[in-house]
C-alpha positions in Angstrom: 91.0 128.6 105.0 91.3 125.0 106.2 92.9 124.3 109.6 96.7 124.1 108.7 97.3 121.6 111.5 94.9 119.1 109.9 96.0 116.9 107.1 93.3 116.8 104.3 92.8 116.0 100.6 92.7 119.3 98.8 90.0 118.4 96.4 87.8 116.3 98.7 84.4 117.7 99.8 82.4 116.0 102.5 78.6 116.0 102.1 76.3 115.4 105.1 72.6 115.0 104.3 69.3 113.4 105.2 69.8 110.0 103.7 66.2 109.1 102.7 65.1 112.5 101.4 68.1 114.0 99.7 70.6 111.3 98.7 69.3 110.5 95.2 69.1 114.2 94.4 72.7 114.9 95.4 73.9 111.7 93.7 72.5 113.0 90.4 74.0 116.5 90.8 77.4 115.3 92.0 77.7 113.0 89.0 77.4 116.0 86.7 79.7 118.2 88.8 82.4 115.6 89.0 82.4 115.4 85.2 83.1 119.1 84.9 85.3 119.9 87.9 88.3 118.3 89.6 86.6 118.0 93.0 85.6 114.8 94.7 82.4 114.7 96.7 82.2 112.0 99.4 79.0 110.9 101.0 79.0 108.2 103.8 76.0 105.9 104.3 75.2 102.8 106.3 76.2 99.6 104.6 74.6 96.2 105.3 75.9 94.9 108.6 77.6 98.1 109.6 76.8 99.4 113.1 76.3 103.0 114.0 79.6 103.3 115.9 81.7 102.1 112.9 79.7 104.4 110.6 80.4 107.4 112.7 84.1 106.6 112.8 84.1 106.6 109.0 82.2 109.9 108.9 84.7 111.5 111.3 87.6 110.4 109.1 86.0 111.7 106.0 85.2 115.0 107.5 88.7 115.5 108.9 90.3 114.6 105.6 88.2 116.9 103.5 89.0 120.5 102.4 85.4 121.6 102.9 82.1 120.2 104.2 78.6 120.8 103.0 75.7 119.9 105.2 72.1 119.8 104.0 70.1 120.5 107.1 66.7 120.4 105.4 64.2 118.8 107.7 66.3 119.3 110.8 68.1 116.0 110.6 69.8 115.1 113.9 72.8 113.3 112.3 73.5 116.3 110.1 73.5 118.5 113.1 76.0 116.2 114.9 78.3 116.0 111.8 78.2 119.8 111.5 79.3 120.1 115.1 82.2 117.7 114.6 83.3 119.7 111.5 83.0 122.9 113.4 85.2 121.5 116.2 87.9 120.7 113.7 87.6 124.1 112.0 86.8 122.4 108.7 85.5 125.1 106.3 81.8 124.4 106.0 78.4 125.7 105.0 74.8 124.7 105.5 72.5 124.1 102.6 68.8 124.4 103.2 65.8 124.0 101.0 63.5 127.1 100.8 60.6 125.1 99.4 57.5 125.6 101.6 57.1 121.9 102.3 60.7 121.6 103.4 60.4 124.7 105.6 57.4 123.3 107.4 59.3 120.0 108.1 62.2 122.0 109.5 60.1 124.2 111.7 58.6 121.2 113.3 61.9 119.7 114.2 64.0 121.4 117.0 67.3 120.1 115.7 67.4 122.8 113.1 67.4 125.5 115.8 70.9 124.4 116.8 72.1 125.6 113.4 70.4 129.0 113.4 72.8 131.9 112.8 75.2 129.7 110.8 76.1 130.5 107.2 73.4 129.1 105.0 72.9 128.6 101.3 69.3 128.4 100.3 67.8 126.6 97.3 64.3 126.1 96.0 64.6 123.1 93.8 67.1 120.7 92.2 68.0 123.1 89.5 68.8 125.9 92.0 70.7 123.5 94.2 72.8 122.6 91.2 73.4 126.3 90.5 74.6 126.8 94.0 76.9 123.8 94.0 78.2 124.8 90.6 79.1 128.2 91.9 80.9 126.6 94.9 82.9 124.3 92.6 84.1 127.2 90.4 85.2 129.2 93.5 87.1 126.3 95.2 90.8 126.8 95.5 91.6 123.5 94.0 89.5 124.2 90.9 91.2 127.6 90.5 94.6 125.9 90.7 93.5 123.3 88.2 92.1 125.8 85.7 95.2 128.0 85.9 97.4 125.0 85.4 95.6 123.9 82.3 95.5 127.5 80.9 99.3 127.7 81.2 100.1 124.2 80.2 97.8 124.1 77.2 98.8 127.5 75.8 99.2 127.3 72.1 97.0 124.2 71.6 94.0 124.2 69.3 90.5 124.6 70.9 89.8 120.9 70.1 93.1 119.7 71.8 92.4 121.9 74.8 89.0 120.4 75.2 90.4 116.8 74.9 93.2 117.7 77.3 90.8 119.0 79.9 88.6 115.9 79.6 91.7 113.8 80.1 92.9 115.9 83.1 89.5 115.4 84.8 89.6 111.7 84.2 93.1 111.6 85.6 92.0 113.4 88.8 88.9 111.1 89.0 91.3 108.1 89.1 92.5 109.3 92.5 89.0 109.6 94.1 89.1 107.7 97.3 92.8 106.9 97.0 95.5 108.7 98.9 98.1 107.4 96.4 98.1 105.2 93.3 100.7 103.8 91.0 101.4 106.0 88.0 101.6 103.0 85.7 98.1 101.9 86.8 96.6 105.3 85.9 98.3 105.3 82.5 97.0 101.8 81.8 93.5 102.6 82.8 93.4 105.8 80.7 94.9 104.0 77.7 92.0 101.5 78.0 89.7 104.5 77.5 91.3 105.4 74.2 94.0 107.9 75.3 97.6 107.6 74.0 100.5 107.1 76.3 102.3 110.3 75.3 99.2 112.5 75.8 98.6 111.0 79.2 102.2 111.8 80.1 101.9 115.3 78.8 98.8 116.0 80.9 100.4 114.4 84.0 103.3 116.8 83.5 101.0 119.8 83.3 99.2 118.8 86.5 102.5 118.0 88.2 104.0 121.4 87.3 100.8 123.1 88.5 100.9 121.4 91.9 97.5 119.8 91.2 98.7 116.1 91.0 102.2 115.0 92.0 104.1 112.0 90.7 107.3 110.5 92.2 110.2 109.5 90.1 111.4 106.0 89.3 110.1 102.7 87.9 107.4 102.3 90.6 106.4 106.0 90.6 103.3 106.9 92.6 100.7 109.6 91.9 98.7 111.6 94.4 96.6 114.8 94.8 98.9 117.6 95.6 
């Protein structure tokens, strides 16, 4: 369980990884996962003109505000080891992902950084497909996903299969609208979803289902706000 003394976004997952070797692979997989699940994966990288000190401050903020942290330690990356230690100090629930591919194992064994992580809980994968399978399993078992699915099951009871499918797709898009935002105006979310072809009444219906399920909360009034519960 997350440290109860730490404020965090229930559906945010921090991902620390070797930037050059793994970023594109994770980007591809996260795109597919975020289309299926209500979880938001956040990866922090160096932007042009951003110094290392500013970057680490952003990384620390993202780790501390996440419900879980995944660290890919393949190759024994020093930054990943540092980030893992920070998450451990904050008692952020976490796990290490490690490629079991022979070439990756040789790279890891030649770098002493990985020894700092020996004995920690590890999830092994052999290729991109098996990594996706592991991440998919993680998403299904996450507390926020379970709450989301239970809420839709209860809220969509009695609807046709087609309407349930459309409602779930809308619910995912609604949660996606809050990625990277601690709070957003309800009217803005409704307007953005209407631009994607959804009707105002069905948006309001799904918002109510998510609100009643403690997945997404909306405040009352003309300038109502929406946020991840």
